[in-house]
FIKOLZA-1660 file (N, C-alpha, C; in steps of 0.1 Angstrom, whole numbers, plus 5000, padded with zeros to 4 digits):
% residues 233
   i   px   py   pz ch aa at
   1 6817 8318 4471  A  X  N
   1 6820 8316 4485  A  X CA
   1 6826 8329 4491  A  X  C
   2 6820 8334 4502  A  X  N
   2 6825 8347 4508  A  X CA
   2 6839 8345 4513  A  X  C
   3 6847 8356 4512  A  X  N
   3 6860 8357 4517  A  X CA
   3 6861 8356 4532  A  X  C
   4 6871 8348 4537  A  X  N
   4 6873 8347 4551  A  X CA
   4 6884 8356 4556  A  X  C
   5 6889 8365 4548  A  X  N
   5 6900 8373 4551  A  X CA
   5 6897 8383 4562  A  X  C
   6 6906 8385 4571  A  X  N
   6 6904 8394 4583  A  X CA
   6 6903 8409 4578  A  X  C
   7 6893 8416 4581  A  X  N
   7 6893 8430 4576  A  X CA
   7 6904 8438 4582  A  X  C
   8 6909 8448 4574  A  X  N
   8 6921 8456 4578  A  X CA
   8 6917 8464 4591  A  X  C
   9 6927 8467 4599  A  X  N
   9 6925 8475 4610  A  X CA
   9 6926 8490 4606  A  X  C
  10 6916 8498 4610  A  X  N
  10 6916 8512 4606  A  X CA
  10 6913 8520 4619  A  X  C
  11 6916 8533 4618  A  X  N
  11 6912 8542 4630  A  X CA
  11 6909 8556 4624  A  X  C
  12 6899 8556 4615  A  X  N
  12 6895 8568 4609  A  X CA
  12 6887 8577 4619  A  X  C
  13 6889 8590 4618  A  X  N
  13 6882 8599 4626  A  X CA
  13 6871 8606 4617  A  X  C
  14 6859 8605 4621  A  X  N
  14 6848 8611 4613  A  X CA
  14 6849 8627 4615  A  X  C
  15 6851 8634 4604  A  X  N
  15 6852 8649 4605  A  X CA
  15 6839 8655 4611  A  X  C
  16 6827 8650 4606  A  X  N
  16 6815 8656 4611  A  X CA
  16 6812 8652 4625  A  X  C
  17 6816 8640 4629  A  X  N
  17 6813 8635 4642  A  X CA
  17 6822 8642 4653  A  X  C
  18 6835 8644 4649  A  X  N
  18 6844 8650 4658  A  X CA
  18 6840 8665 4660  A  X  C
  19 6835 8671 4650  A  X  N
  19 6831 8685 4651  A  X CA
  19 6819 8687 4661  A  X  C
  20 6812 8676 4663  A  X  N
  20 6801 8676 4673  A  X CA
  20 6805 8671 4686  A  X  C
  21 6813 8660 4686  A  X  N
  21 6816 8652 4698  A  X CA
  21 6826 8660 4707  A  X  C
  22 6836 8666 4701  A  X  N
  22 6846 8672 4710  A  X CA
  22 6840 8684 4718  A  X  C
  23 6833 8693 4711  A  X  N
  23 6827 8704 4719  A  X CA
  23 6817 8699 4729  A  X  C
  24 6809 8689 4724  A  X  N
  24 6798 8684 4733  A  X CA
  24 6804 8678 4746  A  X  C
  25 6815 8670 4744  A  X  N
  25 6821 8663 4755  A  X CA
  25 6828 8673 4764  A  X  C
  26 6835 8683 4758  A  X  N
  26 6843 8692 4766  A  X CA
  26 6834 8702 4774  A  X  C
  27 6823 8707 4768  A  X  N
  27 6816 8718 4774  A  X CA
  27 6802 8713 4780  A  X  C
  28 6798 8701 4777  A  X  N
  28 6785 8696 4782  A  X CA
  28 6786 8684 4790  A  X  C
  29 6790 8673 4784  A  X  N
  29 6790 8660 4790  A  X CA
  29 6799 8659 4803  A  X  C
  30 6812 8662 4801  A  X  N
  30 6821 8661 4812  A  X CA
  30 6818 8671 4823  A  X  C
  31 6815 8684 4821  A  X  N
  31 6812 8693 4832  A  X CA
  31 6799 8689 4839  A  X  C
  32 6789 8683 4831  A  X  N
  32 6776 8679 4837  A  X CA
  32 6778 8667 4846  A  X  C
  33 6786 8657 4842  A  X  N
  33 6787 8645 4849  A  X CA
  33 6796 8646 4861  A  X  C
  34 6807 8653 4860  A  X  N
  34 6817 8654 4871  A  X CA
  34 6815 8668 4878  A  X  C
  35 6816 8668 4891  A  X  N
  35 6815 8680 4898  A  X CA
  35 6828 8688 4897  A  X  C
  36 6839 8681 4894  A  X  N
  36 6852 8688 4892  A  X CA
  36 6861 8679 4885  A  X  C
  37 6870 8684 4876  A  X  N
  37 6880 8676 4869  A  X CA
  37 6893 8684 4871  A  X  C
  38 6902 8678 4879  A  X  N
  38 6915 8685 4882  A  X CA
  38 6926 8679 4873  A  X  C
  39 6933 8687 4866  A  X  N
  39 6943 8683 4856  A  X CA
  39 6956 8690 4859  A  X  C
  40 6966 8682 4861  A  X  N
  40 6980 8688 4863  A  X CA
  40 6990 8682 4854  A  X  C
  41 6999 8690 4849  A  X  N
  41 7010 8685 4840  A  X CA
  41 7007 8686 4825  A  X  C
  42 6998 8694 4821  A  X  N
  42 6995 8695 4806  A  X CA
  42 7007 8700 4798  A  X  C
  43 7016 8707 4805  A  X  N
  43 7028 8712 4798  A  X CA
  43 7037 8701 4793  A  X  C
  44 7035 8689 4798  A  X  N
  44 7044 8678 4794  A  X CA
  44 7039 8671 4781  A  X  C
  45 7028 8675 4776  A  X  N
  45 7022 8669 4764  A  X CA
  45 7028 8675 4751  A  X  C
  46 7036 8668 4743  A  X  N
  46 7041 8674 4731  A  X CA
  46 7030 8677 4721  A  X  C
  47 7032 8689 4715  A  X  N
  47 7021 8693 4705  A  X CA
  47 7025 8689 4691  A  X  C
  48 7037 8683 4689  A  X  N
  48 7041 8678 4676  A  X CA
  48 7048 8664 4677  A  X  C
  49 7050 8657 4666  A  X  N
  49 7057 8645 4667  A  X CA
  49 7049 8633 4672  A  X  C
  50 7055 8621 4670  A  X  N
  50 7049 8609 4674  A  X CA
  50 7048 8607 4689  A  X  C
  51 7037 8605 4695  A  X  N
  51 7035 8605 4709  A  X CA
  51 7025 8593 4713  A  X  C
  52 7029 8586 4724  A  X  N
  52 7020 8577 4730  A  X CA
  52 7016 8582 4743  A  X  C
  53 7003 8584 4745  A  X  N
  53 6997 8588 4758  A  X CA
  53 6995 8574 4765  A  X  C
  54 7000 8573 4777  A  X  N
  54 6999 8560 4784  A  X CA
  54 6992 8562 4798  A  X  C
  55 6979 8562 4798  A  X  N
  55 6971 8564 4810  A  X CA
  55 6969 8551 4818  A  X  C
  56 6967 8552 4831  A  X  N
  56 6961 8541 4838  A  X CA
  56 6947 8539 4834  A  X  C
  57 6941 8528 4838  A  X  N
  57 6927 8525 4832  A  X CA
  57 6918 8521 4844  A  X  C
  58 6909 8530 4848  A  X  N
  58 6901 8529 4859  A  X CA
  58 6886 8528 4856  A  X  C
  59 6882 8533 4844  A  X  N
  59 6868 8533 4841  A  X CA
  59 6866 8535 4826  A  X  C
  60 6854 8532 4821  A  X  N
  60 6851 8535 4807  A  X CA
  60 6851 8550 4804  A  X  C
  61 6849 8558 4815  A  X  N
  61 6850 8572 4813  A  X CA
  61 6864 8577 4809  A  X  C
  62 6874 8568 4811  A  X  N
  62 6888 8572 4807  A  X CA
  62 6888 8576 4792  A  X  C
  63 6880 8569 4784  A  X  N
  63 6880 8572 4769  A  X CA
  63 6876 8586 4766  A  X  C
  64 6869 8593 4775  A  X  N
  64 6865 8607 4774  A  X CA
  64 6874 8616 4782  A  X  C
  65 6879 8611 4793  A  X  N
  65 6887 8619 4802  A  X CA
  65 6900 8623 4795  A  X  C
  66 6906 8613 4788  A  X  N
  66 6919 8615 4782  A  X CA
  66 6918 8626 4771  A  X  C
  67 6909 8625 4761  A  X  N
  67 6907 8636 4752  A  X CA
  67 6904 8650 4758  A  X  C
  68 6897 8649 4769  A  X  N
  68 6893 8662 4776  A  X CA
  68 6906 8668 4782  A  X  C
  69 6915 8660 4787  A  X  N
  69 6927 8665 4793  A  X CA
  69 6939 8667 4783  A  X  C
  70 6939 8660 4772  A  X  N
  70 6951 8661 4763  A  X CA
  70 6947 8661 4748  A  X  C
  71 6935 8663 4745  A  X  N
  71 6931 8662 4731  A  X CA
  71 6931 8675 4724  A  X  C
  72 6922 8677 4714  A  X  N
  72 6923 8688 4705  A  X CA
  72 6922 8702 4712  A  X  C
  73 6914 8703 4722  A  X  N
  73 6913 8716 4729  A  X CA
  73 6925 8720 4736  A  X  C
  74 6935 8710 4739  A  X  N
  74 6947 8713 4746  A  X CA
  74 6959 8714 4736  A  X  C
  75 6960 8704 4727  A  X  N
  75 6972 8703 4719  A  X CA
  75 6969 8706 4704  A  X  C
  76 6957 8708 4700  A  X  N
  76 6954 8710 4686  A  X CA
  76 6955 8697 4678  A  X  C
  77 6955 8685 4685  A  X  N
  77 6957 8672 4679  A  X CA
  77 6945 8663 4683  A  X  C
  78 6940 8656 4673  A  X  N
  78 6930 8645 4675  A  X CA
  78 6937 8632 4679  A  X  C
  79 6932 8625 4688  A  X  N
  79 6939 8613 4693  A  X CA
  79 6934 8600 4686  A  X  C
  80 6943 8591 4685  A  X  N
  80 6939 8577 4681  A  X CA
  80 6941 8568 4693  A  X  C
  81 6931 8559 4694  A  X  N
  81 6931 8550 4706  A  X CA
  81 6933 8535 4702  A  X  C
  82 6942 8528 4709  A  X  N
  82 6942 8514 4709  A  X CA
  82 6934 8509 4721  A  X  C
  83 6922 8503 4719  A  X  N
  83 6912 8500 4729  A  X CA
  83 6909 8486 4730  A  X  C
  84 6908 8480 4742  A  X  N
  84 6904 8466 4743  A  X CA
  84 6891 8464 4735  A  X  C
  85 6891 8452 4728  A  X  N
  85 6879 8449 4720  A  X CA
  85 6867 8449 4728  A  X  C
  86 6867 8445 4741  A  X  N
  86 6856 8445 4749  A  X CA
  86 6849 8459 4751  A  X  C
  87 6857 8469 4750  A  X  N
  87 6852 8483 4752  A  X CA
  87 6847 8489 4739  A  X  C
  88 6848 8481 4728  A  X  N
  88 6843 8486 4715  A  X CA
  88 6829 8482 4712  A  X  C
  89 6822 8478 4723  A  X  N
  89 6808 8473 4722  A  X CA
  89 6798 8484 4725  A  X  C
  90 6786 8482 4721  A  X  N
  90 6775 8491 4724  A  X CA
  90 6777 8505 4720  A  X  C
  91 6770 8514 4728  A  X  N
  91 6770 8528 4724  A  X CA
  91 6784 8534 4725  A  X  C
  92 6791 8531 4736  A  X  N
  92 6805 8536 4737  A  X CA
  92 6813 8532 4725  A  X  C
  93 6812 8519 4721  A  X  N
  93 6820 8515 4709  A  X CA
  93 6816 8523 4696  A  X  C
  94 6803 8525 4695  A  X  N
  94 6799 8533 4683  A  X CA
  94 6805 8547 4683  A  X  C
  95 6805 8553 4695  A  X  N
  95 6811 8567 4696  A  X CA
  95 6826 8567 4694  A  X  C
  96 6833 8559 4701  A  X  N
  96 6848 8560 4701  A  X CA
  96 6854 8555 4688  A  X  C
  97 6847 8546 4681  A  X  N
  97 6851 8541 4668  A  X CA
  97 6852 8552 4658  A  X  C
  98 6843 8562 4660  A  X  N
  98 6842 8573 4650  A  X CA
  98 6852 8585 4655  A  X  C
  99 6858 8582 4666  A  X  N
  99 6868 8592 4671  A  X CA
  99 6882 8587 4671  A  X  C
 100 6885 8577 4662  A  X  N
 100 6898 8573 4660  A  X CA
 100 6903 8561 4668  A  X  C
 101 6893 8553 4673  A  X  N
 101 6897 8541 4681  A  X CA
 101 6898 8529 4672  A  X  C
 102 6907 8520 4676  A  X  N
 102 6907 8507 4669  A  X CA
 102 6909 8496 4680  A  X  C
 103 6904 8484 4677  A  X  N
 103 6904 8473 4688  A  X CA
 103 6917 8465 4688  A  X  C
 104 6920 8461 4700  A  X  N
 104 6931 8451 4703  A  X CA
 104 6925 8440 4712  A  X  C
 105 6928 8428 4709  A  X  N
 105 6924 8417 4718  A  X CA
 105 6935 8416 4729  A  X  C
 106 6932 8419 4741  A  X  N
 106 6942 8419 4752  A  X CA
 106 6946 8405 4756  A  X  C
 107 6937 8395 4752  A  X  N
 107 6940 8381 4756  A  X CA
 107 6948 8374 4745  A  X  C
 108 6946 8378 4733  A  X  N
 108 6953 8372 4722  A  X CA
 108 6955 8382 4711  A  X  C
 109 6967 8389 4712  A  X  N
 109 6969 8401 4704  A  X CA
 109 6969 8398 4689  A  X  C
 110 6962 8406 4682  A  X  N
 110 6963 8405 4667  A  X CA
 110 6974 8414 4662  A  X  C
 111 6984 8408 4655  A  X  N
 111 6995 8415 4650  A  X CA
 111 6991 8427 4641  A  X  C
 112 6980 8427 4635  A  X  N
 112 6975 8438 4626  A  X CA
 112 6973 8450 4635  A  X  C
 113 6968 8448 4647  A  X  N
 113 6965 8460 4656  A  X CA
 113 6979 8466 4660  A  X  C
 114 6989 8458 4663  A  X  N
 114 7002 8464 4666  A  X CA
 114 7008 8471 4654  A  X  C
 115 7007 8465 4643  A  X  N
 115 7012 8471 4631  A  X CA
 115 7006 8484 4628  A  X  C
 116 6993 8485 4630  A  X  N
 116 6985 8498 4628  A  X CA
 116 6990 8508 4638  A  X  C
 117 6992 8505 4650  A  X  N
 117 6998 8514 4660  A  X CA
 117 7011 8520 4656  A  X  C
 118 7020 8511 4651  A  X  N
 118 7033 8515 4647  A  X CA
 118 7032 8524 4635  A  X  C
 119 7023 8521 4626  A  X  N
 119 7022 8530 4614  A  X CA
 119 7017 8544 4618  A  X  C
 120 7008 8544 4627  A  X  N
 120 7003 8558 4632  A  X CA
 120 7014 8566 4638  A  X  C
 121 7022 8560 4646  A  X  N
 121 7033 8567 4652  A  X CA
 121 7043 8572 4641  A  X  C
 122 7046 8563 4632  A  X  N
 122 7055 8567 4621  A  X CA
 122 7050 8579 4612  A  X  C
 123 7037 8580 4613  A  X  N
 123 7030 8591 4606  A  X CA
 123 7029 8604 4615  A  X  C
 124 7035 8603 4627  A  X  N
 124 7035 8615 4636  A  X CA
 124 7023 8617 4644  A  X  C
 125 7014 8607 4645  A  X  N
 125 7002 8608 4652  A  X CA
 125 7004 8607 4667  A  X  C
 126 6993 8611 4675  A  X  N
 126 6993 8609 4689  A  X CA
 126 6984 8598 4692  A  X  C
 127 6989 8587 4698  A  X  N
 127 6982 8575 4700  A  X CA
 127 6980 8572 4715  A  X  C
 128 6969 8568 4719  A  X  N
 128 6966 8564 4733  A  X CA
 128 6966 8549 4735  A  X  C
 129 6974 8544 4744  A  X  N
 129 6974 8530 4747  A  X CA
 129 6974 8529 4762  A  X  C
 130 6964 8521 4767  A  X  N
 130 6963 8518 4782  A  X CA
 130 6973 8507 4785  A  X  C
 131 6984 8510 4792  A  X  N
 131 6994 8499 4794  A  X CA
 131 6991 8488 4803  A  X  C
 132 6980 8490 4811  A  X  N
 132 6976 8480 4820  A  X CA
 132 6967 8470 4813  A  X  C
 133 6962 8474 4801  A  X  N
 133 6954 8465 4793  A  X CA
 133 6939 8467 4796  A  X  C
 134 6934 8461 4807  A  X  N
 134 6920 8461 4811  A  X CA
 134 6918 8472 4822  A  X  C
 135 6905 8474 4825  A  X  N
 135 6901 8483 4836  A  X CA
 135 6904 8476 4849  A  X  C
 136 6911 8484 4858  A  X  N
 136 6913 8479 4872  A  X CA
 136 6907 8489 4881  A  X  C
 137 6900 8485 4891  A  X  N
 137 6893 8494 4900  A  X CA
 137 6902 8498 4912  A  X  C
 138 6912 8491 4915  A  X  N
 138 6920 8495 4926  A  X CA
 138 6929 8507 4922  A  X  C
 139 6932 8515 4932  A  X  N
 139 6940 8527 4928  A  X CA
 139 6954 8525 4924  A  X  C
 140 6961 8514 4929  A  X  N
 140 6975 8512 4927  A  X CA
 140 6976 8508 4912  A  X  C
 141 6988 8511 4907  A  X  N
 141 6991 8508 4893  A  X CA
 141 6993 8492 4891  A  X  C
 142 6985 8487 4882  A  X  N
 142 6986 8472 4879  A  X CA
 142 6998 8469 4871  A  X  C
 143 7001 8456 4870  A  X  N
 143 7013 8452 4862  A  X CA
 143 7011 8456 4847  A  X  C
 144 7021 8462 4841  A  X  N
 144 7019 8467 4827  A  X CA
 144 7023 8456 4817  A  X  C
 145 7016 8456 4806  A  X  N
 145 7018 8447 4795  A  X CA
 145 7029 8454 4787  A  X  C
 146 7037 8445 4780  A  X  N
 146 7049 8450 4772  A  X CA
 146 7045 8455 4758  A  X  C
 147 7032 8453 4754  A  X  N
 147 7028 8457 4741  A  X CA
 147 7031 8471 4737  A  X  C
 148 7028 8480 4747  A  X  N
 148 7031 8494 4744  A  X CA
 148 7045 8497 4741  A  X  C
 149 7054 8491 4749  A  X  N
 149 7069 8494 4747  A  X CA
 149 7073 8488 4734  A  X  C
 150 7068 8476 4730  A  X  N
 150 7072 8470 4717  A  X CA
 150 7068 8479 4705  A  X  C
 151 7056 8484 4706  A  X  N
 151 7051 8492 4696  A  X CA
 151 7059 8505 4695  A  X  C
 152 7062 8511 4706  A  X  N
 152 7070 8523 4706  A  X CA
 152 7084 8521 4701  A  X  C
 153 7091 8510 4704  A  X  N
 153 7104 8507 4700  A  X CA
 153 7105 8503 4685  A  X  C
 154 7095 8496 4680  A  X  N
 154 7095 8493 4666  A  X CA
 154 7092 8505 4658  A  X  C
 155 7083 8514 4663  A  X  N
 155 7081 8526 4655  A  X CA
 155 7093 8535 4655  A  X  C
 156 7100 8536 4666  A  X  N
 156 7112 8544 4667  A  X CA
 156 7123 8539 4658  A  X  C
 157 7124 8526 4656  A  X  N
 157 7135 8521 4648  A  X CA
 157 7134 8525 4633  A  X  C
 158 7122 8530 4629  A  X  N
 158 7121 8534 4615  A  X CA
 158 7114 8548 4615  A  X  C
 159 7118 8556 4625  A  X  N
 159 7112 8570 4626  A  X CA
 159 7123 8580 4628  A  X  C
 160 7123 8591 4620  A  X  N
 160 7133 8601 4621  A  X CA
 160 7132 8609 4634  A  X  C
 161 7119 8611 4638  A  X  N
 161 7116 8619 4650  A  X CA
 161 7116 8610 4662  A  X  C
 162 7118 8615 4674  A  X  N
 162 7118 8608 4686  A  X CA
 162 7104 8605 4691  A  X  C
 163 7101 8592 4693  A  X  N
 163 7088 8588 4698  A  X CA
 163 7088 8591 4713  A  X  C
 164 7078 8597 4718  A  X  N
 164 7077 8600 4732  A  X CA
 164 7065 8593 4739  A  X  C
 165 7067 8588 4751  A  X  N
 165 7056 8582 4759  A  X CA
 165 7053 8591 4770  A  X  C
 166 7041 8595 4772  A  X  N
 166 7036 8604 4782  A  X CA
 166 7028 8596 4793  A  X  C
 167 7033 8594 4805  A  X  N
 167 7026 8587 4815  A  X CA
 167 7015 8596 4821  A  X  C
 168 7003 8590 4823  A  X  N
 168 6991 8597 4828  A  X CA
 168 6985 8589 4838  A  X  C
 169 6983 8594 4850  A  X  N
 169 6976 8587 4861  A  X CA
 169 6961 8593 4862  A  X  C
 170 6951 8584 4860  A  X  N
 170 6937 8588 4861  A  X CA
 170 6931 8582 4874  A  X  C
 171 6922 8590 4880  A  X  N
 171 6915 8584 4891  A  X CA
 171 6902 8592 4893  A  X  C
 172 6894 8586 4901  A  X  N
 172 6881 8592 4904  A  X CA
 172 6878 8591 4919  A  X  C
 173 6870 8599 4924  A  X  N
 173 6866 8599 4939  A  X CA
 173 6858 8587 4942  A  X  C
 174 6852 8581 4932  A  X  N
 174 6844 8568 4934  A  X CA
 174 6851 8557 4926  A  X  C
 175 6851 8545 4932  A  X  N
 175 6857 8534 4924  A  X CA
 175 6850 8532 4911  A  X  C
 176 6837 8533 4912  A  X  N
 176 6828 8533 4899  A  X CA
 176 6822 8546 4898  A  X  C
 177 6828 8555 4889  A  X  N
 177 6824 8569 4888  A  X CA
 177 6809 8570 4886  A  X  C
 178 6803 8579 4893  A  X  N
 178 6789 8583 4892  A  X CA
 178 6787 8598 4891  A  X  C
 179 6776 8602 4886  A  X  N
 179 6774 8616 4885  A  X CA
 179 6776 8624 4898  A  X  C
 180 6784 8635 4897  A  X  N
 180 6787 8643 4908  A  X CA
 180 6800 8640 4915  A  X  C
 181 6807 8629 4911  A  X  N
 181 6820 8626 4916  A  X CA
 181 6830 8635 4910  A  X  C
 182 6843 8634 4914  A  X  N
 182 6854 8642 4908  A  X CA
 182 6864 8633 4901  A  X  C
 183 6871 8638 4892  A  X  N
 183 6881 8631 4884  A  X CA
 183 6894 8638 4885  A  X  C
 184 6905 8631 4886  A  X  N
 184 6919 8637 4887  A  X CA
 184 6927 8631 4876  A  X  C
 185 6935 8640 4869  A  X  N
 185 6944 8636 4859  A  X CA
 185 6958 8642 4862  A  X  C
 186 6968 8633 4863  A  X  N
 186 6982 8637 4867  A  X CA
 186 6990 8633 4855  A  X  C
 187 6996 8643 4848  A  X  N
 187 7004 8640 4836  A  X CA
 187 7019 8642 4839  A  X  C
 188 7027 8632 4836  A  X  N
 188 7041 8632 4839  A  X CA
 188 7050 8636 4827  A  X  C
 189 7063 8637 4829  A  X  N
 189 7072 8641 4818  A  X CA
 189 7073 8630 4808  A  X  C
 190 7075 8634 4796  A  X  N
 190 7076 8624 4785  A  X CA
 190 7089 8616 4786  A  X  C
 191 7088 8603 4782  A  X  N
 191 7099 8594 4782  A  X CA
 191 7104 8592 4767  A  X  C
 192 7116 8596 4764  A  X  N
 192 7121 8595 4750  A  X CA
 192 7124 8580 4747  A  X  C
 193 7117 8574 4737  A  X  N
 193 7119 8560 4734  A  X CA
 193 7133 8558 4728  A  X  C
 194 7139 8568 4721  A  X  N
 194 7152 8567 4715  A  X CA
 194 7163 8563 4725  A  X  C
 195 7161 8566 4738  A  X  N
 195 7170 8563 4749  A  X CA
 195 7171 8548 4751  A  X  C
 196 7162 8540 4745  A  X  N
 196 7161 8525 4749  A  X CA
 196 7164 8517 4736  A  X  C
 197 7172 8522 4727  A  X  N
 197 7174 8514 4715  A  X CA
 197 7188 8507 4715  A  X  C
 198 7195 8507 4726  A  X  N
 198 7208 8501 4727  A  X CA
 198 7208 8487 4732  A  X  C
 199 7196 8480 4731  A  X  N
 199 7195 8466 4735  A  X CA
 199 7186 8459 4726  A  X  C
 200 7185 8445 4728  A  X  N
 200 7175 8438 4720  A  X CA
 200 7161 8442 4723  A  X  C
 201 7152 8439 4714  A  X  N
 201 7138 8443 4716  A  X CA
 201 7133 8438 4729  A  X  C
 202 7136 8425 4732  A  X  N
 202 7131 8419 4745  A  X CA
 202 7136 8427 4757  A  X  C
 203 7149 8430 4757  A  X  N
 203 7155 8437 4768  A  X CA
 203 7150 8451 4769  A  X  C
 204 7150 8458 4757  A  X  N
 204 7146 8472 4757  A  X CA
 204 7131 8474 4761  A  X  C
 205 7123 8464 4757  A  X  N
 205 7109 8465 4760  A  X CA
 205 7107 8463 4775  A  X  C
 206 7115 8455 4781  A  X  N
 206 7114 8453 4796  A  X CA
 206 7119 8465 4803  A  X  C
 207 7130 8471 4798  A  X  N
 207 7135 8483 4805  A  X CA
 207 7125 8495 4803  A  X  C
 208 7120 8497 4791  A  X  N
 208 7110 8508 4789  A  X CA
 208 7097 8506 4797  A  X  C
 209 7092 8494 4798  A  X  N
 209 7080 8491 4805  A  X CA
 209 7083 8494 4820  A  X  C
 210 7094 8490 4825  A  X  N
 210 7098 8493 4839  A  X CA
 210 7098 8508 4842  A  X  C
 211 7105 8515 4832  A  X  N
 211 7106 8530 4834  A  X CA
 211 7092 8536 4834  A  X  C
 212 7083 8532 4825  A  X  N
 212 7069 8537 4825  A  X CA
 212 7062 8533 4838  A  X  C
 213 7063 8521 4843  A  X  N
 213 7057 8517 4855  A  X CA
 213 7061 8526 4867  A  X  C
 214 7074 8529 4867  A  X  N
 214 7079 8537 4878  A  X CA
 214 7074 8551 4877  A  X  C
 215 7072 8557 4865  A  X  N
 215 7067 8570 4864  A  X CA
 215 7052 8570 4868  A  X  C
 216 7044 8560 4864  A  X  N
 216 7030 8559 4868  A  X CA
 216 7029 8558 4883  A  X  C
 217 7037 8550 4889  A  X  N
 217 7036 8549 4904  A  X CA
 217 7040 8562 4911  A  X  C
 218 7050 8569 4905  A  X  N
 218 7053 8582 4911  A  X CA
 218 7042 8592 4910  A  X  C
 219 7035 8592 4898  A  X  N
 219 7023 8601 4896  A  X CA
 219 7012 8597 4906  A  X  C
 220 7010 8584 4908  A  X  N
 220 7000 8580 4918  A  X CA
 220 7003 8585 4932  A  X  C
 221 7016 8584 4935  A  X  N
 221 7020 8589 4949  A  X CA
 221 7018 8604 4950  A  X  C
 222 7021 8611 4939  A  X  N
 222 7019 8626 4940  A  X CA
 222 7004 8629 4941  A  X  C
 223 6996 8621 4934  A  X  N
 223 6981 8623 4933  A  X CA
 223 6975 8621 4947  A  X  C
 224 6980 8610 4954  A  X  N
 224 6974 8607 4967  A  X CA
 224 6978 8617 4977  A  X  C
 225 6989 8624 4975  A  X  N
 225 6993 8635 4984  A  X CA
 225 6985 8647 4982  A  X  C
 226 6981 8650 4970  A  X  N
 226 6974 8662 4967  A  X CA
 226 6959 8660 4967  A  X  C
 227 6955 8647 4964  A  X  N
 227 6940 8644 4964  A  X CA
 227 6938 8631 4972  A  X  C
 228 6939 8632 4985  A  X  N
 228 6939 8620 4993  A  X CA
 228 6926 8612 4992  A  X  C
 229 6915 8618 4987  A  X  N
 229 6902 8611 4986  A  X CA
 229 6901 8603 4973  A  X  C
 230 6911 8604 4964  A  X  N
 230 6910 8598 4951  A  X CA
 230 6910 8583 4952  A  X  C
 231 6899 8576 4947  A  X  N
 231 6898 8562 4946  A  X CA
 231 6899 8555 4960  A  X  C
 232 6894 8561 4970  A  X  N
 232 6894 8555 4984  A  X CA
 232 6881 8549 4987  A  X  C
 233 6871 8552 4980  A  X  N
 233 6858 8547 4984  A  X CA
 233 6855 8534 4977  A  X  C
% end
């Protein structure tokens, strides 16, 4: 009788595939598809230690835009992604699974996905988690889920280094990006998770989630001042 055990969660990066995909994405796909990609705040991305990149989620292109703005070509680090299971389908799923992505069910979270994220941070990796959960087409920041904060706090409780959360605001000149549109990336200052360990997990996760939401809203305001056409169509 076949085993019904749930397969373990992994996020392996294929060495041969990343050697092809990163240069192809950076020098061919992204410049070909977008007429311009404006990135601000890359100096805020730590090049060492456990890091969570926390971008807003506006398009499936986000999975390529984040590595373009904060991946190996910028920090010398390959990214691991916690991605909605719905986005792990089809060609996109085939590609991003080989670039360090692992699925999470945003409707009914699998504890194994959370445990894997915690483990990656404790190993000093850079992890990407979309705190809004799903894709939202409106430009305003949607309500954040607490999963990111809980992962960060639990990782920090058993980690000698400070876990940092980097807020990132992503937007496009078209609500549904199409070839020739522009993309904007606004990266904010890192939030030290160690500053939120003086309360229960429930209280600390609420406080940390609120702090991240405020940072993302601030980045959105800055972006609309410098790029008023972003996400208005």
